C-alpha positions in Angstrom: 0.0 0.0 0.0 1.3 3.4 -1.0 2.1 5.7 1.9 0.1 8.9 2.2 1.5 12.4 2.6 1.3 13.4 6.3 0.0 16.9 5.3 -2.6 16.2 2.6 -3.2 12.4 2.4 -2.2 12.2 -1.3 0.4 9.6 -2.3 3.9 10.3 -0.8 7.1 10.4 -2.9 9.5 10.5 0.0 9.9 9.4 3.6 12.1 11.4 5.9 13.4 9.0 8.7 14.7 11.9 10.8 11.3 13.6 10.9 9.0 10.6 10.5 7.2 12.4 7.7 5.9 11.0 4.4 5.5 13.9 1.9 3.9 14.3 -1.6 5.7 16.2 -4.3 4.0 19.5 -3.5 4.8 19.4 0.2 8.3 18.0 -0.4 9.0 21.1 -2.5 7.6 23.3 0.2 9.7 21.6 2.8 12.9 22.1 0.9 12.1 25.7 0.1 11.1 26.4 3.7 14.4 25.1 5.0 16.4 27.2 2.5 14.4 30.4 3.3 14.8 29.8 7.1 18.5 29.2 6.8 19.0 32.4 4.7 16.8 34.5 7.1 18.6 33.3 10.2 22.2 33.1 9.0 22.6 35.2 5.8 19.8 37.9 5.8 19.6 39.5 2.3 19.5 43.3 2.3 18.2 45.8 -0.3 20.4 46.1 -3.3 22.4 42.9 -2.5 24.3 41.3 -5.4 24.2 37.5 -4.9 26.8 35.5 -6.8 26.1 31.7 -7.0 28.9 29.2 -7.5 27.4 27.1 -10.3 29.1 24.0 -11.4 26.1 22.5 -13.2 25.7 19.7 -10.7 22.6 18.9 -8.6 23.6 20.9 -5.6 24.6 24.1 -7.3 21.7 23.8 -9.7 19.3 23.5 -6.8 20.9 26.5 -5.0 20.6 28.6 -8.2 17.0 27.7 -8.7 16.2 28.5 -5.1 17.9 31.9 -5.3 15.9 32.5 -8.4 12.6 31.5 -6.8 13.2 33.4 -3.6 14.8 36.6 -4.9 14.3 36.5 -8.7 11.2 38.7 -8.5 13.0 41.5 -6.6 14.2 44.3 -8.9 16.8 45.4 -6.3 18.5 42.0 -6.1 21.0 41.0 -8.8 21.8 37.3 -9.2 24.9 36.2 -11.1 26.0 32.6 -11.7 29.7 31.9 -11.7 31.0 28.7 -13.2 34.6 27.5 -12.9 36.1 25.4 -15.6 38.9 23.4 -13.9 40.0 21.8 -17.1 39.1 18.2 -16.4 38.6 16.6 -19.8 35.5 14.5 -20.2 34.0 15.6 -16.9 33.5 19.4 -16.7 32.8 19.9 -20.5 29.3 18.5 -20.3 28.3 20.2 -17.1 29.3 23.6 -18.4 27.0 23.2 -21.3 24.2 22.2 -18.9 25.0 25.3 -16.8 24.7 27.6 -19.9 21.4 26.1 -20.8 19.9 26.5 -17.3 21.1 30.1 -16.8 19.7 31.0 -20.3 16.3 29.4 -19.4 16.1 31.3 -16.1 17.4 34.6 -17.6 20.3 34.7 -15.1 23.6 36.4 -15.8 26.4 33.8 -16.2 30.2 34.2 -15.9 32.6 31.4 -16.8 36.2 31.4 -15.5 38.9 28.8 -16.0 42.0 27.5 -14.2 43.9 27.8 -17.5 43.2 31.6 -17.8 43.8 32.2 -14.1 46.7 29.9 -13.3 48.0 29.0 -16.8 47.3 25.4 -16.2 44.4 23.0 -16.2 43.6 20.6 -13.4 44.6 17.7 -15.7 48.0 19.4 -16.2 48.4 20.0 -12.5 47.7 16.3 -11.7 50.4 15.2 -14.0 52.9 18.0 -13.0 52.4 17.3 -9.2 52.4 13.5 -9.8 49.0 13.2 -8.2 48.4 9.9 -10.0 46.4 7.2 -8.3 49.2 4.5 -8.3 51.6 7.0 -6.7 49.2 8.7 -4.3 49.1 7.7 -0.6 47.3 9.6 2.2 49.6 7.7 4.6 52.4 9.9 3.3 50.4 13.0 4.0 50.4 14.0 0.4 48.1 16.7 -0.8 45.6 15.1 -3.2 43.8 16.5 -6.3 40.6 17.4 -4.4 42.6 19.6 -2.0 44.3 21.4 -4.9 41.1 21.8 -6.9 39.1 23.0 -3.9 41.6 25.7 -3.0 42.2 27.0 -6.5 38.4 27.0 -7.3 37.5 28.9 -4.1 40.1 31.6 -4.9 38.7 32.2 -8.4 35.1 32.2 -7.0 35.9 34.8 -4.4 37.9 37.0 -6.7 35.2 36.9 -9.4 32.4 37.6 -6.9 34.4 40.5 -5.5 35.1 41.9 -9.0 31.4 42.0 -9.9 30.5 43.8 -6.6 28.8 40.7 -5.0 27.8 41.1 -1.4 27.1 37.4 -0.9 28.4 34.2 -2.5 25.9 31.3 -2.5 27.4 27.8 -2.7 25.6 24.4 -2.9 26.9 22.8 0.3 24.1 20.5 1.6 23.7 18.9 5.0 25.9 16.0 4.1 28.7 18.3 3.0 28.5 20.3 6.2 28.5 17.3 8.4 31.5 15.8 6.5 33.5 19.0 6.7 32.9 19.3 10.4 34.0 15.8 11.1 37.1 16.3 8.9 38.1 19.4 10.9 37.6 17.4 14.1 39.8 14.6 12.9 42.5 17.0 11.9 42.2 19.0 15.1 41.9 22.2 13.0 40.1 24.4 15.4 40.8 27.7 13.5 39.4 26.2 10.3 36.3 25.1 12.1 35.7 28.7 13.1 36.5 30.1 9.7 34.2 27.5 8.0 31.3 28.8 10.1 31.8 32.5 9.3 28.5 34.2 8.3 30.0 37.7 8.3 32.4 39.3 5.8 36.1 39.3 6.4 38.4 41.7 4.6 38.4 40.7 0.9 36.3 37.6 1.5 32.7 37.6 0.3 30.1 36.3 2.8 29.4 32.6 1.9 25.7 31.7 1.8 24.8 28.0 2.2 21.1 27.8 1.7 21.1 24.0 1.5 23.1 23.4 4.7 20.1 21.9 6.5 18.9 19.8 3.6 20.2 16.2 3.1 21.9 15.3 -0.1 19.4 12.7 -1.1 16.6 15.3 -0.9 18.6 17.8 -3.0 19.0 15.1 -5.6 15.3 14.4 -5.6 14.5 18.1 -5.7 16.8 18.5 -8.7 15.4 15.5 -10.5 11.8 16.6 -10.0 12.6 20.1 -11.3 14.5 18.7 -14.3 17.7 20.4 -13.2 21.2 19.5 -14.4 22.7 16.5 -12.5 26.3 15.6 -13.0 26.3 11.8 -12.4 29.9 11.1 -13.6 32.5 10.9 -10.8 35.5 13.2 -11.2 38.4 11.1 -12.5 40.7 12.8 -10.0 38.7 12.1 -6.8 40.6 9.0 -5.8 42.1 8.8 -2.3 39.9 11.5 -0.8 39.6 11.2 3.0 36.1 12.7 2.7 34.9 9.5 1.1 35.7 7.6 4.3 34.0 10.2 6.5 31.0 10.1 4.1 30.6 6.3 4.6 31.0 6.7 8.3 28.3 9.3 8.6 25.9 7.5 6.3 26.2 4.4 8.4 25.4 6.4 11.6 22.5 8.2 9.8 21.0 4.8 8.7 21.2 3.4 12.3 20.5 6.7 14.1 18.3 9.0 11.9 19.1 12.7 12.6 22.8 12.2 13.3 23.8 14.7 10.6 21.4 17.3 11.8 22.6 16.8 15.4 26.2 17.2 14.3 25.6 20.4 12.4 23.4 21.9 15.2 25.9 21.1 17.9 28.7 22.6 15.8 26.6 25.8 15.3 26.2 26.1 19.1 29.8 25.3 19.9 31.7 27.4 17.3 30.7 30.9 18.6 32.0 29.9 22.0 35.4 28.8 20.5 35.5 31.9 18.3 35.5 34.1 21.4 38.9 32.7 22.4 40.4 33.1 18.9 41.2 36.3 17.0 40.7 35.5 13.3 39.1 38.7 12.2 42.4 40.3 10.9 43.3 39.2 7.4 46.5 39.6 5.5 47.1 40.0 1.7 49.1 37.4 -0.1 52.6 38.8 -0.9 52.5 37.1 -4.3 49.0 37.6 -5.7 47.5 40.2 -3.3 44.5 38.1 -2.5 43.2 38.0 1.1 44.5 35.1 3.3 45.5 34.4 6.9 49.2 34.0 6.1 52.0 35.8 4.2 51.3 33.6 1.2 47.9 32.2 0.3 47.4 28.5 0.0 46.8 28.6 -3.8 50.2 30.3 -4.4 51.9 27.8 -2.0 50.3 24.9 -4.0 51.3 26.4 -7.3 54.8 27.0 -5.9 54.8 30.6 -7.1 57.7 32.8 -6.1 57.6 36.3 -4.9 59.5 37.6 -7.9 56.9 36.1 -10.4 
């Protein structure tokens, strides 16, 4: 027998173990959009004349984030929404999603900017993987080597922030969902990186860094995938060829196992983190930022992580 929606008694399309609710399509959409609106209102209140940049890869999470920004703020003439896509230069992987991204922004009538690793750094991610010998057969986390995902993440974030700042963005929305948040929190715990835990939670602007909005941070990944599918949004299903060896995969499996046996674990982890971090932040002074002595971008050291990874010299 088909389960009924708890709110209207029509056939349900999803069951949420953590809430105990069966929801139909209409009320599932309302639930996702309510959570996103509540997160924005509580953590990232949008002000008059804000410019919202959206990191838009063309995958399910960023597509859902862009659609939600369009639904929530697209009707406000004082709010400008700009999608920013980063082409890392990963052959056979990013090419298709960029085309999907172009199609979606055109359909929604949203301004779209595309930046690339090649233009910004002179090298594609494929070229960096070879240059740095980040090849699966030679890669070992036991040796504390920096893997492709770390390189890609740092370099991508730098371009996103720089591009958002250049267009006058006051906020930068990214598609981190509940699973992403929980995984990152656990990774920072495992590494004992207290300062990064505090920086990761920042909902206010630091010098040179655009405020990061995470409208999906209280929505599970599976629900984002279903929301994207039902709205016929782009969904990149191909795994990145450079994602081998990522510690995040192990943390993901661990948290999924806990969530299966103890529904609500991911929510509890993120909620506890949100309560704990402001208390830790009081004991740390991380408000003062520096400028990278090589590229001039804001960072918390003399040289930013991107320039360190690219081994740029001060005389470049």
